[in-house]
PDB file as gemmi writes it, atoms N, CA and C in Angstrom:
CRYST1    1.000    1.000    1.000  90.00  90.00  90.00 P 1                      
ATOM      1  N   MET A   1     100.826  92.533  91.070  1.00  0.00           N  
ATOM      2  CA  MET A   1     100.629  93.235  92.332  1.00  0.00           C  
ATOM      3  C   MET A   1     100.991  92.287  93.477  1.00  0.00           C  
ATOM      4  N   ILE A   2     101.538  92.830  94.521  1.00  0.00           N  
ATOM      5  CA  ILE A   2     101.981  92.057  95.678  1.00  0.00           C  
ATOM      6  C   ILE A   2     100.756  91.597  96.492  1.00  0.00           C  
ATOM      7  N   SER A   3     100.797  90.371  96.966  1.00  0.00           N  
ATOM      8  CA  SER A   3      99.679  89.830  97.738  1.00  0.00           C  
ATOM      9  C   SER A   3      99.742  90.312  99.186  1.00  0.00           C  
ATOM     10  N   GLN A   4      98.619  90.231  99.875  1.00  0.00           N  
ATOM     11  CA  GLN A   4      98.565  90.612 101.284  1.00  0.00           C  
ATOM     12  C   GLN A   4      99.515  89.746 102.106  1.00  0.00           C  
ATOM     13  N   LYS A   5      99.602  88.481 101.773  1.00  0.00           N  
ATOM     14  CA  LYS A   5     100.507  87.566 102.485  1.00  0.00           C  
ATOM     15  C   LYS A   5     101.964  88.005 102.313  1.00  0.00           C  
ATOM     16  N   GLU A   6     102.304  88.409 101.091  1.00  0.00           N  
ATOM     17  CA  GLU A   6     103.669  88.884 100.823  1.00  0.00           C  
ATOM     18  C   GLU A   6     103.957  90.159 101.607  1.00  0.00           C  
ATOM     19  N   VAL A   7     102.996  91.065 101.678  1.00  0.00           N  
ATOM     20  CA  VAL A   7     103.156  92.295 102.472  1.00  0.00           C  
ATOM     21  C   VAL A   7     103.413  91.936 103.931  1.00  0.00           C  
ATOM     22  N   GLU A   8     102.637  90.995 104.455  1.00  0.00           N  
ATOM     23  CA  GLU A   8     102.825  90.575 105.846  1.00  0.00           C  
ATOM     24  C   GLU A   8     104.196  89.939 106.059  1.00  0.00           C  
ATOM     25  N   ASN A   9     104.633  89.097 105.129  1.00  0.00           N  
ATOM     26  CA  ASN A   9     105.952  88.462 105.253  1.00  0.00           C  
ATOM     27  C   ASN A   9     107.070  89.498 105.219  1.00  0.00           C  
ATOM     28  N   ARG A  10     106.980  90.429 104.298  1.00  0.00           N  
ATOM     29  CA  ARG A  10     108.012  91.467 104.201  1.00  0.00           C  
ATOM     30  C   ARG A  10     108.012  92.355 105.438  1.00  0.00           C  
ATOM     31  N   SER A  11     106.831  92.708 105.934  1.00  0.00           N  
ATOM     32  CA  SER A  11     106.765  93.604 107.084  1.00  0.00           C  
ATOM     33  C   SER A  11     107.362  92.957 108.322  1.00  0.00           C  
ATOM     34  N   GLN A  12     107.270  91.628 108.437  1.00  0.00           N  
ATOM     35  CA  GLN A  12     107.851  90.945 109.582  1.00  0.00           C  
ATOM     36  C   GLN A  12     109.367  91.082 109.599  1.00  0.00           C  
ATOM     37  N   LYS A  13     109.989  91.237 108.441  1.00  0.00           N  
ATOM     38  CA  LYS A  13     111.436  91.388 108.364  1.00  0.00           C  
ATOM     39  C   LYS A  13     111.867  92.836 108.581  1.00  0.00           C  
ATOM     40  N   LEU A  14     110.968  93.772 108.352  1.00  0.00           N  
ATOM     41  CA  LEU A  14     111.295  95.194 108.421  1.00  0.00           C  
ATOM     42  C   LEU A  14     110.774  95.872 109.673  1.00  0.00           C  
ATOM     43  N   ILE A  15     109.712  95.332 110.221  1.00  0.00           N  
ATOM     44  CA  ILE A  15     109.009  95.999 111.307  1.00  0.00           C  
ATOM     45  C   ILE A  15     108.877  95.061 112.494  1.00  0.00           C  
ATOM     46  N   ASP A  16     109.210  95.577 113.678  1.00  0.00           N  
ATOM     47  CA  ASP A  16     108.994  94.840 114.925  1.00  0.00           C  
ATOM     48  C   ASP A  16     107.800  95.448 115.641  1.00  0.00           C  
ATOM     49  N   ARG A  17     107.053  94.592 116.313  1.00  0.00           N  
ATOM     50  CA  ARG A  17     105.925  95.061 117.117  1.00  0.00           C  
ATOM     51  C   ARG A  17     105.866  94.172 118.346  1.00  0.00           C  
ATOM     52  N   ASP A  18     106.305  94.729 119.467  1.00  0.00           N  
ATOM     53  CA  ASP A  18     106.431  93.961 120.702  1.00  0.00           C  
ATOM     54  C   ASP A  18     105.955  94.838 121.858  1.00  0.00           C  
ATOM     55  N   GLN A  19     105.120  94.289 122.711  1.00  0.00           N  
ATOM     56  CA  GLN A  19     104.604  95.050 123.860  1.00  0.00           C  
ATOM     57  C   GLN A  19     105.736  95.583 124.740  1.00  0.00           C  
ATOM     58  N   GLU A  20     106.862  94.910 124.743  1.00  0.00           N  
ATOM     59  CA  GLU A  20     108.002  95.333 125.560  1.00  0.00           C  
ATOM     60  C   GLU A  20     108.764  96.508 124.938  1.00  0.00           C  
ATOM     61  N   THR A  21     108.527  96.778 123.676  1.00  0.00           N  
ATOM     62  CA  THR A  21     109.199  97.888 122.988  1.00  0.00           C  
ATOM     63  C   THR A  21     108.173  98.950 122.649  1.00  0.00           C  
ATOM     64  N   LEU A  22     108.199 100.032 123.396  1.00  0.00           N  
ATOM     65  CA  LEU A  22     107.310 101.166 123.177  1.00  0.00           C  
ATOM     66  C   LEU A  22     105.830 100.761 123.178  1.00  0.00           C  
ATOM     67  N   GLY A  23     105.498  99.780 124.010  1.00  0.00           N  
ATOM     68  CA  GLY A  23     104.107  99.382 124.176  1.00  0.00           C  
ATOM     69  C   GLY A  23     103.460  98.762 122.947  1.00  0.00           C  
ATOM     70  N   GLY A  24     104.266  98.215 122.057  1.00  0.00           N  
ATOM     71  CA  GLY A  24     103.721  97.544 120.884  1.00  0.00           C  
ATOM     72  C   GLY A  24     103.591  98.412 119.647  1.00  0.00           C  
ATOM     73  N   ILE A  25     104.087  99.652 119.728  1.00  0.00           N  
ATOM     74  CA  ILE A  25     104.075 100.527 118.551  1.00  0.00           C  
ATOM     75  C   ILE A  25     105.001  99.926 117.491  1.00  0.00           C  
ATOM     76  N   PRO A  26     104.584  99.877 116.226  1.00  0.00           N  
ATOM     77  CA  PRO A  26     105.468  99.336 115.181  1.00  0.00           C  
ATOM     78  C   PRO A  26     106.748 100.173 115.046  1.00  0.00           C  
ATOM     79  N   VAL A  27     107.880  99.504 115.111  1.00  0.00           N  
ATOM     80  CA  VAL A  27     109.185 100.159 114.991  1.00  0.00           C  
ATOM     81  C   VAL A  27     109.994  99.487 113.890  1.00  0.00           C  
ATOM     82  N   PHE A  28     111.000 100.188 113.404  1.00  0.00           N  
ATOM     83  CA  PHE A  28     111.933  99.572 112.460  1.00  0.00           C  
ATOM     84  C   PHE A  28     112.616  98.411 113.174  1.00  0.00           C  
ATOM     85  N   ALA A  29     112.663  97.269 112.511  1.00  0.00           N  
ATOM     86  CA  ALA A  29     113.248  96.067 113.110  1.00  0.00           C  
ATOM     87  C   ALA A  29     114.657  96.350 113.623  1.00  0.00           C  
ATOM     88  N   GLY A  30     114.910  95.889 114.844  1.00  0.00           N  
ATOM     89  CA  GLY A  30     116.225  96.055 115.444  1.00  0.00           C  
ATOM     90  C   GLY A  30     116.481  97.430 116.034  1.00  0.00           C  
ATOM     91  N   THR A  31     115.455  98.280 116.076  1.00  0.00           N  
ATOM     92  CA  THR A  31     115.603  99.630 116.630  1.00  0.00           C  
ATOM     93  C   THR A  31     114.436  99.916 117.576  1.00  0.00           C  
ATOM     94  N   ARG A  32     114.457 101.120 118.126  1.00  0.00           N  
ATOM     95  CA  ARG A  32     113.322 101.625 118.896  1.00  0.00           C  
ATOM     96  C   ARG A  32     112.709 102.838 118.185  1.00  0.00           C  
ATOM     97  N   VAL A  33     112.919 102.926 116.890  1.00  0.00           N  
ATOM     98  CA  VAL A  33     112.433 104.063 116.098  1.00  0.00           C  
ATOM     99  C   VAL A  33     111.066 103.708 115.509  1.00  0.00           C  
ATOM    100  N   PRO A  34     110.016 104.421 115.931  1.00  0.00           N  
ATOM    101  CA  PRO A  34     108.683 104.135 115.402  1.00  0.00           C  
ATOM    102  C   PRO A  34     108.579 104.424 113.902  1.00  0.00           C  
ATOM    103  N   ILE A  35     107.858 103.570 113.197  1.00  0.00           N  
ATOM    104  CA  ILE A  35     107.574 103.793 111.781  1.00  0.00           C  
ATOM    105  C   ILE A  35     106.863 105.134 111.621  1.00  0.00           C  
ATOM    106  N   GLN A  36     105.990 105.453 112.565  1.00  0.00           N  
ATOM    107  CA  GLN A  36     105.228 106.711 112.514  1.00  0.00           C  
ATOM    108  C   GLN A  36     106.152 107.924 112.452  1.00  0.00           C  
ATOM    109  N   THR A  37     107.316 107.834 113.061  1.00  0.00           N  
ATOM    110  CA  THR A  37     108.254 108.956 113.047  1.00  0.00           C  
ATOM    111  C   THR A  37     108.698 109.273 111.623  1.00  0.00           C  
ATOM    112  N   LEU A  38     108.967 108.250 110.829  1.00  0.00           N  
ATOM    113  CA  LEU A  38     109.333 108.469 109.427  1.00  0.00           C  
ATOM    114  C   LEU A  38     108.190 109.156 108.682  1.00  0.00           C  
ATOM    115  N   ILE A  39     106.976 108.658 108.871  1.00  0.00           N  
ATOM    116  CA  ILE A  39     105.812 109.255 108.211  1.00  0.00           C  
ATOM    117  C   ILE A  39     105.648 110.712 108.644  1.00  0.00           C  
ATOM    118  N   ASP A  40     105.808 110.982 109.925  1.00  0.00           N  
ATOM    119  CA  ASP A  40     105.687 112.357 110.434  1.00  0.00           C  
ATOM    120  C   ASP A  40     106.719 113.280 109.788  1.00  0.00           C  
ATOM    121  N   TYR A  41     107.946 112.823 109.686  1.00  0.00           N  
ATOM    122  CA  TYR A  41     108.992 113.631 109.047  1.00  0.00           C  
ATOM    123  C   TYR A  41     108.601 113.981 107.615  1.00  0.00           C  
ATOM    124  N   LEU A  42     108.183 112.982 106.873  1.00  0.00           N  
ATOM    125  CA  LEU A  42     107.837 113.209 105.469  1.00  0.00           C  
ATOM    126  C   LEU A  42     106.611 114.099 105.330  1.00  0.00           C  
ATOM    127  N   GLU A  43     105.621 113.921 106.201  1.00  0.00           N  
ATOM    128  CA  GLU A  43     104.422 114.770 106.170  1.00  0.00           C  
ATOM    129  C   GLU A  43     104.767 116.232 106.409  1.00  0.00           C  
ATOM    130  N   ARG A  44     105.764 116.464 107.236  1.00  0.00           N  
ATOM    131  CA  ARG A  44     106.171 117.838 107.554  1.00  0.00           C  
ATOM    132  C   ARG A  44     107.117 118.428 106.515  1.00  0.00           C  
ATOM    133  N   GLY A  45     107.428 117.637 105.492  1.00  0.00           N  
ATOM    134  CA  GLY A  45     108.253 118.141 104.398  1.00  0.00           C  
ATOM    135  C   GLY A  45     109.748 117.989 104.596  1.00  0.00           C  
ATOM    136  N   PHE A  46     110.148 117.264 105.637  1.00  0.00           N  
ATOM    137  CA  PHE A  46     111.573 117.030 105.850  1.00  0.00           C  
ATOM    138  C   PHE A  46     112.062 115.969 104.873  1.00  0.00           C  
ATOM    139  N   PRO A  47     113.259 116.117 104.361  1.00  0.00           N  
ATOM    140  CA  PRO A  47     113.790 115.099 103.439  1.00  0.00           C  
ATOM    141  C   PRO A  47     114.144 113.813 104.187  1.00  0.00           C  
ATOM    142  N   LEU A  48     114.121 112.725 103.474  1.00  0.00           N  
ATOM    143  CA  LEU A  48     114.468 111.425 104.038  1.00  0.00           C  
ATOM    144  C   LEU A  48     115.854 111.460 104.669  1.00  0.00           C  
ATOM    145  N   GLU A  49     116.773 112.187 104.054  1.00  0.00           N  
ATOM    146  CA  GLU A  49     118.136 112.269 104.580  1.00  0.00           C  
ATOM    147  C   GLU A  49     118.162 112.842 105.996  1.00  0.00           C  
ATOM    148  N   GLU A  50     117.281 113.801 106.285  1.00  0.00           N  
ATOM    149  CA  GLU A  50     117.245 114.382 107.625  1.00  0.00           C  
ATOM    150  C   GLU A  50     116.771 113.342 108.649  1.00  0.00           C  
ATOM    151  N   PHE A  51     115.753 112.579 108.274  1.00  0.00           N  
ATOM    152  CA  PHE A  51     115.294 111.500 109.154  1.00  0.00           C  
ATOM    153  C   PHE A  51     116.443 110.537 109.429  1.00  0.00           C  
ATOM    154  N   LEU A  52     117.152 110.133 108.396  1.00  0.00           N  
ATOM    155  CA  LEU A  52     118.255 109.180 108.549  1.00  0.00           C  
ATOM    156  C   LEU A  52     119.382 109.759 109.392  1.00  0.00           C  
ATOM    157  N   ASP A  53     119.645 111.055 109.260  1.00  0.00           N  
ATOM    158  CA  ASP A  53     120.667 111.697 110.093  1.00  0.00           C  
ATOM    159  C   ASP A  53     120.239 111.704 111.561  1.00  0.00           C  
ATOM    160  N   ASP A  54     118.947 111.942 111.805  1.00  0.00           N  
ATOM    161  CA  ASP A  54     118.442 112.008 113.174  1.00  0.00           C  
ATOM    162  C   ASP A  54     118.282 110.626 113.810  1.00  0.00           C  
ATOM    163  N   PHE A  55     118.133 109.598 112.980  1.00  0.00           N  
ATOM    164  CA  PHE A  55     117.941 108.228 113.479  1.00  0.00           C  
ATOM    165  C   PHE A  55     118.912 107.282 112.762  1.00  0.00           C  
ATOM    166  N   PRO A  56     120.187 107.339 113.131  1.00  0.00           N  
ATOM    167  CA  PRO A  56     121.215 106.572 112.414  1.00  0.00           C  
ATOM    168  C   PRO A  56     121.077 105.055 112.534  1.00  0.00           C  
ATOM    169  N   THR A  57     120.216 104.571 113.433  1.00  0.00           N  
ATOM    170  CA  THR A  57     120.021 103.123 113.531  1.00  0.00           C  
ATOM    171  C   THR A  57     119.119 102.596 112.413  1.00  0.00           C  
ATOM    172  N   VAL A  58     118.488 103.502 111.657  1.00  0.00           N  
ATOM    173  CA  VAL A  58     117.657 103.107 110.522  1.00  0.00           C  
ATOM    174  C   VAL A  58     118.462 103.321 109.246  1.00  0.00           C  
ATOM    175  N   SER A  59     118.625 102.273 108.457  1.00  0.00           N  
ATOM    176  CA  SER A  59     119.385 102.387 107.210  1.00  0.00           C  
ATOM    177  C   SER A  59     118.508 102.959 106.100  1.00  0.00           C  
ATOM    178  N   LEU A  60     119.149 103.520 105.109  1.00  0.00           N  
ATOM    179  CA  LEU A  60     118.435 104.021 103.935  1.00  0.00           C  
ATOM    180  C   LEU A  60     117.627 102.893 103.302  1.00  0.00           C  
ATOM    181  N   GLU A  61     118.220 101.743 103.178  1.00  0.00           N  
ATOM    182  CA  GLU A  61     117.549 100.601 102.546  1.00  0.00           C  
ATOM    183  C   GLU A  61     116.291 100.206 103.312  1.00  0.00           C  
ATOM    184  N   LYS A  62     116.389 100.198 104.645  1.00  0.00           N  
ATOM    185  CA  LYS A  62     115.239  99.810 105.449  1.00  0.00           C  
ATOM    186  C   LYS A  62     114.133 100.857 105.362  1.00  0.00           C  
ATOM    187  N   ALA A  63     114.497 102.132 105.372  1.00  0.00           N  
ATOM    188  CA  ALA A  63     113.497 103.200 105.270  1.00  0.00           C  
ATOM    189  C   ALA A  63     112.772 103.131 103.924  1.00  0.00           C  
ATOM    190  N   ILE A  64     113.522 102.945 102.856  1.00  0.00           N  
ATOM    191  CA  ILE A  64     112.914 102.856 101.522  1.00  0.00           C  
ATOM    192  C   ILE A  64     112.038 101.611 101.425  1.00  0.00           C  
ATOM    193  N   ALA A  65     112.484 100.510 101.987  1.00  0.00           N  
ATOM    194  CA  ALA A  65     111.696  99.276 101.948  1.00  0.00           C  
ATOM    195  C   ALA A  65     110.373  99.438 102.695  1.00  0.00           C  
ATOM    196  N   VAL A  66     110.393 100.118 103.830  1.00  0.00           N  
ATOM    197  CA  VAL A  66     109.159 100.348 104.585  1.00  0.00           C  
ATOM    198  C   VAL A  66     108.225 101.268 103.800  1.00  0.00           C  
ATOM    199  N   LEU A  67     108.769 102.288 103.170  1.00  0.00           N  
ATOM    200  CA  LEU A  67     107.928 103.176 102.345  1.00  0.00           C  
ATOM    201  C   LEU A  67     107.338 102.411 101.164  1.00  0.00           C  
ATOM    202  N   HIS A  68     108.127 101.538 100.562  1.00  0.00           N  
ATOM    203  CA  HIS A  68     107.628 100.719  99.451  1.00  0.00           C  
ATOM    204  C   HIS A  68     106.512  99.797  99.936  1.00  0.00           C  
ATOM    205  N   LEU A  69     106.698  99.217 101.099  1.00  0.00           N  
ATOM    206  CA  LEU A  69     105.684  98.350 101.686  1.00  0.00           C  
ATOM    207  C   LEU A  69     104.388  99.117 101.923  1.00  0.00           C  
ATOM    208  N   ALA A  70     104.506 100.331 102.455  1.00  0.00           N  
ATOM    209  CA  ALA A  70     103.321 101.166 102.679  1.00  0.00           C  
ATOM    210  C   ALA A  70     102.639 101.503 101.360  1.00  0.00           C  
ATOM    211  N   LYS A  71     103.420 101.809 100.360  1.00  0.00           N  
ATOM    212  CA  LYS A  71     102.871 102.107  99.032  1.00  0.00           C  
ATOM    213  C   LYS A  71     102.104 100.910  98.491  1.00  0.00           C  
ATOM    214  N   GLN A  72     102.713  99.730  98.565  1.00  0.00           N  
ATOM    215  CA  GLN A  72     102.068  98.524  98.058  1.00  0.00           C  
ATOM    216  C   GLN A  72     100.769  98.238  98.810  1.00  0.00           C  
ATOM    217  N   ALA A  73     100.788  98.412 100.121  1.00  0.00           N  
ATOM    218  CA  ALA A  73      99.587  98.172 100.925  1.00  0.00           C  
ATOM    219  C   ALA A  73      98.477  99.151 100.542  1.00  0.00           C  
ATOM    220  N   LEU A  74      98.833 100.403 100.332  1.00  0.00           N  
ATOM    221  CA  LEU A  74      97.832 101.403  99.935  1.00  0.00           C  
ATOM    222  C   LEU A  74      97.287 101.132  98.546  1.00  0.00           C  
ATOM    223  N   LEU A  75      98.151 100.748  97.624  1.00  0.00           N  
ATOM    224  CA  LEU A  75      97.691 100.428  96.278  1.00  0.00           C  
ATOM    225  C   LEU A  75      96.775  99.209  96.298  1.00  0.00           C  
ATOM    226  N   GLU A  76      97.150  98.219  97.062  1.00  0.00           N  
ATOM    227  CA  GLU A  76      96.328  97.013  97.179  1.00  0.00           C  
ATOM    228  C   GLU A  76      94.973  97.352  97.791  1.00  0.00           C  
ATOM    229  N   TYR A  77      94.984  98.188  98.807  1.00  0.00           N  
ATOM    230  CA  TYR A  77      93.739  98.621  99.442  1.00  0.00           C  
ATOM    231  C   TYR A  77      92.855  99.359  98.439  1.00  0.00           C  
ATOM    232  N   GLY A  78      93.478 100.197  97.628  1.00  0.00           N  
ATOM    233  CA  GLY A  78      92.728 100.954  96.612  1.00  0.00           C  
ATOM    234  C   GLY A  78      92.086 100.046  95.595  1.00  0.00           C  
ATOM    235  N   TYR A  79      92.802  99.019  95.177  1.00  0.00           N  
ATOM    236  CA  TYR A  79      92.241  98.070  94.203  1.00  0.00           C  
ATOM    237  C   TYR A  79      91.099  97.270  94.816  1.00  0.00           C  
ATOM    238  N   GLU A  80      91.282  96.862  96.067  1.00  0.00           N  
ATOM    239  CA  GLU A  80      90.227  96.109  96.743  1.00  0.00           C  
ATOM    240  C   GLU A  80      88.987  96.967  96.951  1.00  0.00           C  
ATOM    241  N   SER A  81      89.181  98.232  97.315  1.00  0.00           N  
ATOM    242  CA  SER A  81      88.053  99.133  97.524  1.00  0.00           C  
ATOM    243  C   SER A  81      87.288  99.375  96.234  1.00  0.00           C  
ATOM    244  N   ALA A  82      88.015  99.521  95.133  1.00  0.00           N  
ATOM    245  CA  ALA A  82      87.380  99.769  93.846  1.00  0.00           C  
ATOM    246  C   ALA A  82      86.610  98.544  93.360  1.00  0.00           C  
ATOM    247  N   ALA A  83      87.143  97.369  93.668  1.00  0.00           N  
ATOM    248  CA  ALA A  83      86.504  96.134  93.216  1.00  0.00           C  
ATOM    249  C   ALA A  83      85.339  95.729  94.115  1.00  0.00           C  
ATOM    250  N   GLY A  84      85.412  96.156  95.377  1.00  0.00           N  
ATOM    251  CA  GLY A  84      84.424  95.692  96.349  1.00  0.00           C  
ATOM    252  C   GLY A  84      83.246  96.543  96.415  1.00  0.00           C  
TER     253      GLY A  84                                                      
END                                                                             
């Protein structure tokens, strides 16, 4: 299982968070596209391809990597909650 430190290191390469960019909302690195926008699209049942078409500054690889990071963080949280 991926460590919390590894999640933080990976997220720094994929996600930017700067007060000067959208008031510090987490965005895909190198863009102004909020991570929340991807989650919102998926929650509403839109395919990943539609998100990528609407936000061409986000690559497929980066979107999948962020989703993988979220998955790992949730799984890690679940294991910690069960153990704690």
